[in-house]
C-alpha positions as CSV (number, residue, x, y, z in Angstrom):
1,M,31.0,233.5,89.6
2,K,34.6,232.5,89.3
3,T,34.4,230.8,92.8
4,K,31.4,228.6,91.6
5,K,33.3,227.6,88.5
6,G,36.3,226.7,90.6
7,N,34.2,224.6,92.9
8,V,32.7,222.7,90.0
9,A,36.1,222.0,88.6
10,V,37.3,220.7,92.0
11,I,34.3,218.5,92.4
12,A,34.6,217.1,88.8
13,L,38.3,216.3,89.5
14,I,37.4,214.6,92.8
15,V,34.7,212.5,91.0
16,A,37.1,211.5,88.3
17,V,39.7,210.4,90.9
18,V,37.2,208.4,92.8
19,A,35.9,206.7,89.6
20,V,39.4,205.7,88.5
21,S,40.3,204.5,92.0
22,A,37.1,202.4,92.1
23,G,37.9,200.9,88.7
24,V,41.4,200.0,89.8
25,I,40.2,198.5,93.1
26,G,37.4,196.5,91.3
27,Y,39.9,195.2,88.7
28,M,42.3,194.0,91.4
29,F,39.5,192.4,93.4
30,A,38.1,190.6,90.4
31,K,41.6,189.3,89.4
32,K,42.2,188.0,92.9
33,T,38.8,186.2,93.1
34,Q,38.9,184.8,89.5
35,A,38.9,181.0,89.5
36,P,42.3,179.6,88.6
37,E,42.6,178.2,85.0
38,I,42.2,174.5,84.9
39,V,44.8,172.8,82.7
40,K,43.3,169.6,81.4
41,D,45.4,166.5,80.8
42,P,45.2,166.0,77.0
43,A,44.9,162.3,77.6
44,G,41.9,162.8,79.9
45,P,41.1,160.7,82.9
46,P,41.1,156.9,82.4
47,S,37.7,155.8,81.1
48,P,36.1,152.6,82.4
49,K,36.3,149.6,80.1
50,T,33.3,149.2,77.9
51,E,31.8,145.8,78.3
52,L,30.6,144.5,74.9
53,A,27.3,142.8,75.0
54,Q,27.8,139.1,74.5
55,P,25.5,137.6,71.8
56,A,22.9,135.3,73.0
57,D,23.6,131.6,72.5
58,E,20.9,130.6,70.1
59,T,21.6,126.9,70.7
60,A,21.4,127.1,74.5
61,D,18.1,125.3,74.8
62,W,18.7,122.8,71.9
63,Q,18.9,119.1,72.3
64,T,22.2,117.3,71.8
65,Y,22.5,114.1,69.6
66,R,25.6,112.1,70.4
67,N,26.6,108.9,68.6
68,E,29.3,107.0,70.4
69,E,29.7,104.3,67.7
70,Y,30.5,106.7,64.9
71,G,32.1,109.4,67.0
72,F,30.2,112.6,66.5
73,E,27.6,114.9,68.1
74,F,25.6,118.0,67.2
75,K,22.8,120.1,68.6
76,Y,19.4,120.7,67.0
77,P,16.2,122.6,67.9
78,I,13.7,120.8,70.0
79,N,11.0,121.2,67.4
80,W,13.0,119.4,64.8
81,M,12.3,115.7,64.3
82,L,15.3,113.3,64.6
83,S,15.4,109.7,63.5
84,E,18.2,107.1,63.5
85,D,18.4,104.9,60.5
86,K,21.4,102.9,61.7
87,G,23.1,103.4,58.4
88,N,26.1,101.8,56.7
89,N,23.9,99.4,54.7
90,F,23.2,100.5,51.2
91,D,23.3,104.2,51.9
92,L,21.1,104.6,54.9
93,P,22.1,107.6,56.9
94,I,23.2,107.3,60.5
95,V,20.8,110.0,61.5
96,D,18.5,112.6,59.8
97,I,16.7,115.6,61.1
98,V,13.6,117.4,59.7
99,S,12.6,121.0,60.3
100,P,9.0,121.9,61.3
101,E,8.4,123.5,57.9
102,T,9.4,120.3,56.1
103,Q,7.3,118.2,58.5
104,E,4.3,120.3,57.6
105,L,4.9,119.8,53.9
106,I,5.2,116.0,54.4
107,K,2.1,115.9,56.6
108,D,0.1,117.8,53.9
109,R,1.5,115.4,51.3
110,K,2.9,118.3,49.3
111,I,6.3,116.5,49.2
112,P,7.5,113.0,49.8
113,Y,9.5,112.3,52.9
114,V,12.8,114.1,52.8
115,S,15.2,115.2,55.6
116,D,16.7,118.7,55.8
117,L,20.0,117.1,56.9
118,S,21.2,113.5,56.8
119,I,24.5,112.3,58.1
120,Y,26.2,109.3,56.5
121,Y,29.2,107.4,57.7
122,Y,31.6,105.2,55.8
123,P,34.6,103.3,57.2
124,S,36.7,104.8,54.4
125,V,36.2,106.7,51.1
126,A,36.6,103.4,49.3
127,D,33.4,102.2,51.1
128,E,31.2,105.1,49.9
129,S,28.2,103.6,48.3
130,E,28.4,105.1,44.8
131,N,32.1,104.6,44.7
132,K,31.7,100.9,45.4
133,L,28.6,100.4,43.3
134,N,30.2,101.9,40.2
135,G,33.7,100.5,40.8
136,L,35.3,103.9,40.8
137,G,38.2,102.8,43.0
138,A,38.5,106.2,44.7
139,T,40.4,106.2,48.0
140,T,40.4,110.0,48.7
141,V,37.8,112.7,48.6
142,D,39.5,114.4,45.7
143,E,39.5,111.1,43.7
144,L,35.8,110.5,44.6
145,I,34.9,114.0,43.3
146,E,37.1,113.5,40.2
147,R,35.7,110.1,39.3
148,N,32.0,110.5,40.2
149,T,30.5,112.7,37.5
150,L,27.5,113.5,39.7
151,I,29.7,115.4,42.2
152,T,30.9,118.9,41.6
153,K,33.2,120.6,44.1
154,I,32.1,124.2,44.9
155,G,34.4,125.1,47.8
156,S,36.0,124.3,51.1
157,T,34.8,124.6,54.7
158,E,35.4,123.2,58.2
159,I,33.3,120.8,60.2
160,G,34.2,120.2,63.8
161,G,37.5,121.9,63.3
162,I,38.4,119.6,60.4
163,P,38.9,120.7,56.8
164,A,36.0,119.6,54.7
165,T,34.8,119.9,51.1
166,D,31.6,121.6,49.8
167,V,30.1,119.8,46.8
168,V,26.8,119.7,44.9
169,W,25.7,116.0,44.6
170,G,23.6,115.2,41.6
171,G,21.1,112.4,41.0
172,E,17.3,112.8,41.0
173,S,18.0,116.4,41.8
174,L,21.0,118.5,43.1
175,Y,21.9,118.5,46.7
176,Y,24.3,120.6,48.7
177,T,26.7,118.2,50.5
178,I,29.7,118.4,52.8
179,L,32.4,115.7,52.7
180,V,34.9,115.3,55.5
181,E,37.5,112.7,56.4
182,R,38.3,112.0,60.0
183,N,40.8,109.3,61.0
184,S,40.4,107.8,57.5
185,H,36.6,107.6,57.9
186,L,34.3,109.5,55.6
187,Y,31.4,111.5,56.8
188,K,28.8,112.9,54.4
189,L,26.4,115.7,55.5
190,W,23.7,115.8,52.9
191,F,21.0,118.5,52.7
192,G,17.8,117.3,51.1
193,N,16.1,120.6,50.4
194,I,18.8,122.9,49.1
195,N,21.3,122.7,46.2
196,T,23.8,125.4,47.1
197,K,25.5,126.5,50.3
198,D,24.1,130.0,50.2
199,K,20.6,128.6,50.8
200,L,21.5,127.3,54.2
201,T,19.2,128.8,56.8
202,L,20.5,130.5,60.0
203,V,19.3,127.4,62.0
204,E,21.1,125.0,59.6
205,N,24.3,127.1,59.9
206,N,24.0,127.0,63.7
207,I,23.5,123.2,63.6
208,L,26.7,122.9,61.6
209,S,28.5,125.1,64.1
210,T,27.7,122.7,66.9
211,F,29.0,119.6,65.1
212,K,31.9,117.9,66.9
213,F,33.9,114.8,66.4
214,T,34.2,112.8,69.7
215,K,36.8,110.3,68.8
């Protein structure tokens, strides 16, 4: 009986030793085969440059009107109607353009003929028609605004890279107008269907963005 108990104890001891040895060997093997730790560069790899999508040129397929005599050009949509009035008589515009919407209203006789944008040219501020007709004697845009009670300055802008003045021009109605001097000449951009700048349509703003002086 004692011999059996002794044998059991010896066997238990051997099993314990084998188990411990197996654990140690397994641990060592696992440690050796463990993938090395990867230390990441905090900055990370260089990322490729992000190419920003370029906005489409909404004026790419527009027509270009160029006036060599009066030194300006602009682009306008192909479905707008353009006419030259050969101005510089009593306030005839050099050119005017009419949107499809306004064309329809005119066609249906819902409104009399009116342009969405008319461009006038005067050799100088002194030659502006109302200035001459009323004997205002203005020689600068500021004087013209001050002396003509029908004109109200509402802000400043740029046309063709040249500082310009936003005004509301009165008369039979109120019209948003841009006045710009270039080489002592006066250009008047008159909008026949709106009375404030914030009513400009996207198309009208794009037309203005294409306006350039050519001499």
